[in-house]
C-alpha positions in Angstrom: 74.6 81.9 91.6 73.8 81.4 88.1 72.4 78.3 87.0 73.8 76.1 84.1 71.8 76.0 80.9 71.1 72.5 81.5 69.3 73.1 84.8 67.2 76.0 83.0 65.9 73.8 80.6 64.6 71.5 83.3 63.0 73.9 84.9 61.2 74.9 81.3 60.7 71.1 80.7 59.1 70.9 84.1 56.8 73.8 83.5 55.8 72.6 80.2 54.8 69.2 82.1 53.1 70.7 85.1 51.6 74.0 84.3 49.5 73.8 81.2 48.2 70.2 81.9 47.6 71.4 85.7 45.6 74.5 84.5 43.2 71.9 82.4 42.9 69.4 84.8 41.8 72.2 87.6 39.4 73.7 85.4 37.9 70.6 84.9 37.7 69.4 88.4 37.3 72.9 90.3 35.7 75.1 87.5 35.0 78.9 88.2 31.9 79.5 90.5 29.6 82.7 91.0 31.5 84.5 88.2 27.8 85.5 86.6 27.0 89.1 88.0 30.8 89.7 89.8 32.6 90.2 86.6 33.5 93.9 87.8 34.3 92.6 91.2 36.4 89.7 89.8 38.3 92.4 87.6 39.1 94.6 90.5 41.0 91.6 92.1 42.9 91.0 88.8 43.8 94.9 88.8 45.1 94.6 92.8 47.0 91.1 91.9 48.9 93.0 89.2 49.8 96.0 90.9 50.4 94.9 94.5 53.5 92.8 93.6 55.0 96.3 92.3 54.8 97.7 95.8 56.6 95.2 98.2 57.2 95.8 101.8 60.7 95.7 103.4 60.6 94.6 106.8 64.2 94.3 108.6 65.5 93.8 105.3 63.1 90.9 104.1 60.9 91.7 101.0 57.5 90.8 101.4 54.8 90.8 98.6 51.4 90.8 99.9 49.7 88.9 97.1 47.8 86.4 99.0 45.3 88.8 100.5 43.8 89.4 97.0 44.2 85.6 95.8 42.8 84.1 99.1 39.4 86.2 98.5 39.5 85.1 94.9 39.8 81.3 95.9 37.0 81.3 98.7 34.6 83.4 96.3 35.2 82.0 93.2 37.2 78.7 93.4 40.6 77.1 92.8 41.1 77.8 89.2 40.5 81.6 89.9 43.0 81.6 92.5 45.5 79.7 90.4 45.1 82.2 87.6 45.2 85.2 89.9 48.6 83.7 91.3 49.9 83.2 87.7 49.0 86.7 86.6 50.9 88.0 89.3 54.1 86.5 88.3 54.7 89.3 85.7 54.8 92.2 87.8 56.4 90.4 90.5 59.5 89.5 88.2 59.6 93.2 86.7 60.0 94.5 90.3 62.7 92.2 90.7 64.3 93.5 87.8 65.4 90.3 86.0 68.0 90.1 83.4 68.1 87.8 80.5 70.1 85.6 82.2 67.3 84.9 84.6 64.6 83.8 82.2 64.3 80.7 84.1 62.7 82.7 86.9 59.5 82.9 84.8 58.6 79.2 84.5 60.1 78.6 87.8 57.8 80.7 89.7 54.9 79.9 87.9 55.7 76.0 88.6 55.8 77.0 92.6 52.7 79.3 92.4 50.8 76.5 91.0 52.0 73.8 93.4 51.3 76.0 96.2 48.0 77.1 94.8 47.0 73.2 94.3 48.2 71.9 97.4 47.0 74.5 99.9 43.4 74.6 97.8 43.2 70.8 98.3 43.8 70.9 102.0 41.1 73.5 102.5 38.6 71.2 100.6 40.0 68.5 102.8 39.0 70.3 105.7 35.5 70.9 104.8 36.0 74.1 103.1 33.6 75.2 100.2 33.5 77.9 97.7 31.1 80.8 98.4 30.6 79.7 102.1 29.3 82.5 104.1 29.6 81.0 107.8 32.5 81.8 109.5 32.3 79.0 111.9 32.6 76.5 109.1 35.1 78.6 106.9 37.7 79.6 109.6 39.4 76.3 110.2 39.6 75.5 106.7 40.7 78.8 105.4 43.2 79.1 108.4 44.6 75.3 107.5 44.8 76.9 103.4 46.8 80.0 104.8 49.4 77.9 107.0 49.8 75.1 104.3 50.4 77.6 101.4 53.2 79.3 103.5 54.8 76.3 104.3 54.7 74.6 100.8 56.2 77.7 99.4 59.0 77.6 102.2 59.6 74.0 101.2 59.9 74.8 97.3 62.4 77.3 98.1 64.3 75.0 100.0 64.7 72.3 97.3 65.3 74.9 94.8 68.3 76.2 96.9 69.4 72.8 97.7 69.3 70.9 94.3 69.7 73.7 91.7 71.6 76.3 93.5 73.8 73.9 95.5 73.6 75.9 98.8 72.1 75.1 102.1 69.8 77.4 104.0 67.7 77.0 107.0 63.9 76.6 107.0 63.3 79.0 109.7 65.1 81.7 108.2 64.5 85.3 108.7 62.7 85.7 105.6 60.6 82.8 106.3 59.5 84.3 110.1 58.7 87.6 108.5 56.6 86.2 105.4 54.8 84.3 107.8 54.1 86.8 110.4 53.0 89.1 107.8 50.4 86.7 106.1 48.8 85.8 109.2 48.4 89.6 110.2 47.0 90.3 106.8 44.6 87.0 107.2 41.9 89.1 109.1 42.0 91.9 106.3 41.3 88.8 103.7 38.3 87.6 105.7 37.0 91.1 106.0 37.4 92.1 102.2 35.5 88.5 101.2 32.5 89.2 103.6 32.4 92.8 102.4 32.1 91.4 98.5 28.6 90.0 99.5 27.4 93.2 100.5 29.4 96.0 98.3 30.7 93.8 95.2 33.4 95.6 93.6 33.4 98.7 95.8 34.7 96.3 98.5 38.0 95.8 97.1 38.1 99.7 96.5 37.3 100.2 100.3 40.1 97.9 101.6 42.6 97.7 98.9 43.1 101.6 98.3 44.0 102.0 102.1 46.2 99.2 101.9 48.1 100.3 98.5 48.5 103.8 100.0 49.7 102.3 103.2 52.3 100.2 101.2 53.6 103.6 99.5 53.8 105.2 102.8 55.9 102.3 104.2 57.9 102.2 100.9 58.6 105.8 101.3 59.7 105.2 105.0 61.7 102.2 104.1 63.5 104.5 101.6 64.2 106.9 104.1 65.5 104.4 106.4 67.7 102.6 103.8 69.1 106.3 103.1 69.9 106.6 106.7 71.7 103.1 106.7 73.8 104.1 103.8 74.8 107.2 105.2 75.9 105.7 108.6 77.6 103.1 106.5 79.2 106.0 104.6 80.2 107.4 107.6 81.9 104.2 108.7 83.5 103.7 105.2 85.0 107.3 105.6 86.5 106.6 109.0 88.3 103.4 107.9 89.6 105.3 104.7 91.1 108.1 106.6 92.6 106.0 109.0 94.7 104.1 106.3 97.9 105.8 105.2 98.7 103.5 102.5 97.7 104.0 99.0 96.8 100.6 97.9 95.3 99.7 101.3 93.0 102.8 100.5 91.9 101.6 97.1 91.3 98.0 98.6 89.3 99.0 101.4 87.4 101.8 99.1 86.3 99.4 96.5 85.7 96.5 99.0 83.0 98.4 101.0 81.5 100.0 97.6 80.9 96.3 96.5 79.6 95.2 100.0 77.5 98.5 100.1 75.7 98.2 96.5 74.7 95.8 94.0 77.8 95.9 92.0 79.1 93.5 89.5 81.6 95.4 88.0 83.7 97.9 89.4 86.6 100.3 88.2 88.8 103.0 89.8 90.5 105.3 87.2 93.0 107.9 87.9 93.1 111.3 85.9 96.8 111.3 84.7 97.6 114.4 82.3 94.9 113.5 79.3 94.5 109.9 80.1 92.4 107.9 82.4 94.6 105.3 84.1 93.1 102.1 85.5 94.2 101.6 89.0 91.5 98.8 90.3 89.3 96.6 88.3 86.7 94.0 90.0 84.5 92.1 87.7 82.0 89.4 89.6 83.9 89.8 92.8 87.3 88.8 91.2 90.1 91.3 91.1 91.3 91.7 87.7 94.7 92.8 86.1 94.9 96.6 85.1 95.8 95.5 81.6 93.0 97.9 79.8 93.9 100.6 77.6 93.5 104.0 79.0 91.0 106.1 77.8 91.4 110.1 77.0 89.0 112.9 78.6 85.5 113.0 76.9 86.3 109.3 75.6 83.6 106.9 76.8 81.0 107.2 79.9 84.2 107.7 82.3 85.9 110.4 80.1 82.5 112.5 79.6 82.2 112.3 83.6 85.7 113.5 84.1 85.2 116.6 81.3 81.8 117.5 82.6 82.9 116.8 86.3 79.2 115.7 86.7 77.9 112.1 87.8 75.7 110.2 85.7 73.3 107.2 86.1 71.9 104.9 83.4 69.3 102.5 84.2 69.6 100.5 80.9 71.9 99.6 78.1 69.9 101.8 75.6 70.8 104.7 77.5 74.4 104.6 77.5 75.4 102.5 74.1 75.9 105.6 72.0 78.2 107.0 74.6 80.3 103.8 75.9 83.9 103.2 74.1 86.7 100.9 74.9 85.9 98.0 77.4 82.4 97.4 78.8 81.5 94.1 79.7 78.9 91.9 78.1 75.5 91.9 79.6 75.8 95.3 81.7 72.8 97.3 81.6 73.0 99.7 84.8 75.8 102.2 84.9 76.7 104.7 87.6 79.9 107.0 87.1 80.9 109.5 89.5 84.0 112.0 89.7 86.4 111.8 92.5 86.8 115.4 93.2 89.4 117.1 95.4 90.2 121.0 95.6 87.6 121.4 92.9 89.6 119.4 90.5 88.4 115.8 88.8 91.2 113.7 90.3 89.8 110.0 89.6 86.6 108.3 88.2 84.5 105.5 89.9 82.4 103.5 87.6 80.1 100.8 88.7 77.9 98.4 86.6 75.2 95.8 87.1 73.6 93.3 84.5 70.2 94.3 85.8 67.9 97.1 84.7 67.5 99.9 86.9 69.7 98.3 89.5 70.7 101.7 91.2 68.5 104.5 92.5 69.3 108.3 92.6 69.8 108.2 96.6 72.5 105.6 96.0 74.1 107.8 93.4 74.1 110.6 96.6 75.8 108.1 98.8 78.4 107.1 96.3 79.3 111.0 95.6 79.7 111.1 99.4 81.8 108.2 99.6 84.2 109.3 96.6 84.7 112.6 98.5 86.0 110.4 101.6 88.2 108.4 99.0 89.6 111.9 97.4 91.0 113.1 100.7 91.9 109.4 102.0 94.2 108.7 98.8 95.3 112.3 98.8 96.6 112.0 102.7 97.9 108.4 101.4 99.8 109.7 98.8 101.2 112.6 100.6 102.2 110.3 103.5 103.9 107.7 101.3 105.9 110.6 99.5 107.0 112.1 102.8 107.9 108.3 104.0 109.8 107.8 101.1 111.5 111.2 101.3 112.4 110.3 105.0 113.8 107.1 104.0 115.8 107.7 100.6 118.8 109.5 99.9 117.9 112.4 97.7 120.9 112.3 95.6 121.1 108.2 94.9 117.6 107.1 95.6 118.9 104.6 97.7 117.6 104.0 101.2 119.3 106.3 104.0 121.0 105.6 107.5 117.9 106.2 109.3 116.0 103.5 107.2 118.8 100.8 107.2 119.3 101.2 111.2 115.4 100.3 111.4 115.6 97.5 108.9 118.8 96.1 110.3 117.3 96.0 113.9 114.1 94.5 112.2 116.2 91.7 110.9 117.9 90.9 114.1 114.8 90.4 115.5 113.8 87.9 112.8 117.3 86.4 113.6 116.7 86.2 117.2 113.2 84.4 116.9 114.6 81.9 114.1 113.0 83.7 111.2 116.6 84.1 109.8 119.5 81.7 109.9 122.0 84.2 109.2 122.5 88.0 108.4 125.5 89.5 106.6 126.4 93.2 106.1 128.7 94.2 103.4 130.0 97.8 103.9 132.1 99.7 100.8 134.0 102.8 100.9 135.3 104.4 97.4 139.2 104.9 97.4 140.4 108.4 97.3 137.2 109.6 96.2 138.3 113.0 97.7 140.6 113.2 94.7 137.6 113.0 92.3 136.1 115.9 94.0 139.3 118.0 94.2 140.2 117.4 90.4 136.7 117.4 88.8 134.3 119.0 91.3 131.8 117.8 93.7 129.4 117.6 91.1 131.4 115.0 89.2 131.5 113.2 92.5 128.1 113.1 92.8 127.7 111.5 89.1 130.1 108.7 90.4 127.7 108.2 93.4 124.4 108.1 91.3 125.9 105.7 88.8 127.2 103.6 91.6 123.6 103.4 93.2 122.4 102.3 89.8 125.1 99.8 89.7 124.3 98.0 93.2 120.9 98.3 92.8 121.1 96.0 89.5 123.9 93.8 91.2 121.7 93.2 94.4 118.3 93.3 93.1 116.2 91.1 95.3 119.0 89.6 97.3 119.3 92.4 99.7 118.8 96.0 100.5 121.4 98.7 99.6 121.5 102.0 101.5 123.8 105.0 101.4 125.4 104.9 104.6 127.0 108.5 104.3 129.1 110.5 102.0 130.8 107.7 99.8 130.0 104.9 101.8 127.5 102.1 101.0 126.0 99.1 103.0 124.3 96.0 101.7 122.1 94.0 103.8 121.9 90.6 103.0 119.1 88.1 105.0 119.8 84.5 105.2 123.2 84.7 103.3 126.0 83.2 105.0 129.6 84.5 105.4 131.0 82.6 102.2 128.4 83.9 100.1 128.5 87.4 101.2 132.2 87.3 100.3 131.7 86.2 97.0 129.0 88.6 96.3 131.1 91.3 97.7 134.0 90.3 95.3 131.8 90.8 92.4 130.5 94.3 93.7 134.4 95.2 94.0 135.1 94.0 90.4 132.1 95.7 88.7 133.3 99.2 90.4 137.2 98.5 89.6 136.4 97.1 86.2 134.2 99.3 84.5 135.1 103.2 84.3 132.2 105.8 85.4 131.1 108.6 83.1 131.7 112.1 84.5 131.7 115.7 83.5 134.5 118.0 84.3 132.4 120.4 86.1 135.6 122.8 87.1 136.3 123.2 83.3 134.3 125.7 81.4 133.6 123.1 78.7 132.3 120.7 81.0 133.7 117.8 78.8 132.5 114.5 79.5 135.4 111.9 80.5 135.8 108.3 82.0 137.3 107.9 85.1 138.2 104.5 87.0 137.7 104.2 90.9 138.0 101.2 93.1 136.3 100.4 96.5 137.5 98.9 99.8 134.9 96.4 101.1 134.5 94.7 104.6 132.0 91.8 105.5 130.7 90.8 108.9 127.8 88.1 109.6 125.7 87.4 112.5 125.3 85.5 114.8 128.8 84.2 113.8 130.4 87.7 114.1 128.1 89.7 116.3 125.2 89.4 118.7 123.5 92.9 118.1 122.9 95.4 115.4 125.8 97.7 116.7 128.4 94.8 116.7 127.7 93.9 113.3 128.1 97.3 111.9 131.0 97.7 113.9 133.2 94.5 112.8 132.2 95.2 109.1 133.6 99.0 109.5 136.8 97.2 110.9 137.2 94.6 108.1 136.8 97.7 105.7 139.5 99.9 107.3 142.0 97.5 108.8 141.5 94.4 106.6 141.1 96.2 103.3 142.0 100.0 103.3 145.3 99.5 105.7 146.1 96.3 103.5 146.3 98.5 100.4 142.4 99.1 99.1 140.4 97.6 96.2 140.1 94.7 98.1 137.3 92.7 100.1 138.2 91.7 104.1 136.1 89.6 106.2 135.9 90.4 110.0 138.2 88.3 112.3 138.1 87.9 115.8 
């Protein structure tokens, strides 16, 4: 969570009030001891205090910085002031390792204040329990230094809790996973610190190298091992996400799952999925800081901007800071973005889309993450193609090829579904309008079937416009159409049916005389007979509703002279 400017200023003022004055007072009351003749030894401790924060060890997801095994030696050998300086000195590499952005500048004074308080309180506890600087007798040293170690861990955790509660406004448990691992790891390192301390009396600066170099080497090995574990974890997640994507057969669902899982898996603040359409990149999904945004950004051309270049080259790119891509990016890029990861979505050796991820942190993405995203994009490319094919096939199976209206099969399924809703009380009524064009055979005989098709297409367009969202229009067969109206009473359905009849009878249709060589355009008039039935008044099941609307159409409208609306009468 981002802190307000006001809270950041409070942190800065706290630092100005505490740390400079605190350092001065500490130097006055607890000045450095045993420095003379041990300058090189002290220099090696400073070097390790600088380097160790750059090599954290990740255990079960918790990041641990083993800085205290160096600062502890500095404390019991040279005094409280030296320990505080070592801790303060370690802040810079620590924050570099955490890849802070400009918006996180407050973390520098915040960590400085926290480190100072931890050092001061734990140091005072050490002296309270009889600890002395440069003490060589382990029987006199063990209890004060153990108290120092435990208190420093506890005070650090308390300060973190206060920060989370009062500044970030989030509640966290004292005995969190990170705290348990931090406590355990530091207690395990406690003997190493004592060993280094006693070796300094015998070996001087060489003692730090004797213990420090193997420790750093072990840290590097553990980091490499942790990276391989991360890669395996990411690969497992990629497989799981791939299965989820391929299980979905809806395009929007595939898009939503893909971008949601990408954001969950990687440190992403901005995510964009773009579709390659002819010569333009069209935005399909846009998520910024966890919120789905509208796709109203202008399209990009091939070779335009980072996404356009990736489309043209077909190669992924990874930028770790703004300076690497500022000369390439065109169009929209949020302020504050530093790291960018852009991957082509390829299927059948052709770029079909682009995924662009961005973060405000420098070096937010690593090369192995690029590999994982590339794998996910391969899954996504197949999944989106399958979903589009399924939707296209489904649409073709549900739609009339000539008019584009729903067909008989879709209508029957929808009618059954609406009747179920009626049965369980989700619908109060259900009306059906069935219409049939009068003397349509005459049109086909006089002008040809192509001219008849033109009338059917124009009629479908009129019905779509008239009904809009009030119901569903379907071609029932031939020149017969049906309109299903949920939650529409009989009187309302009759009024709408009369309106439909008028729109057909009062406005001529445009056709071309396909039987004549000139294929001339002309206007013809045609009428329709309409029957209406309503459930539950007229029918208790789907077949009865259709049958009664059909009976009203033929007996109440056709036989009564055509070009009229009739309702079912029991």
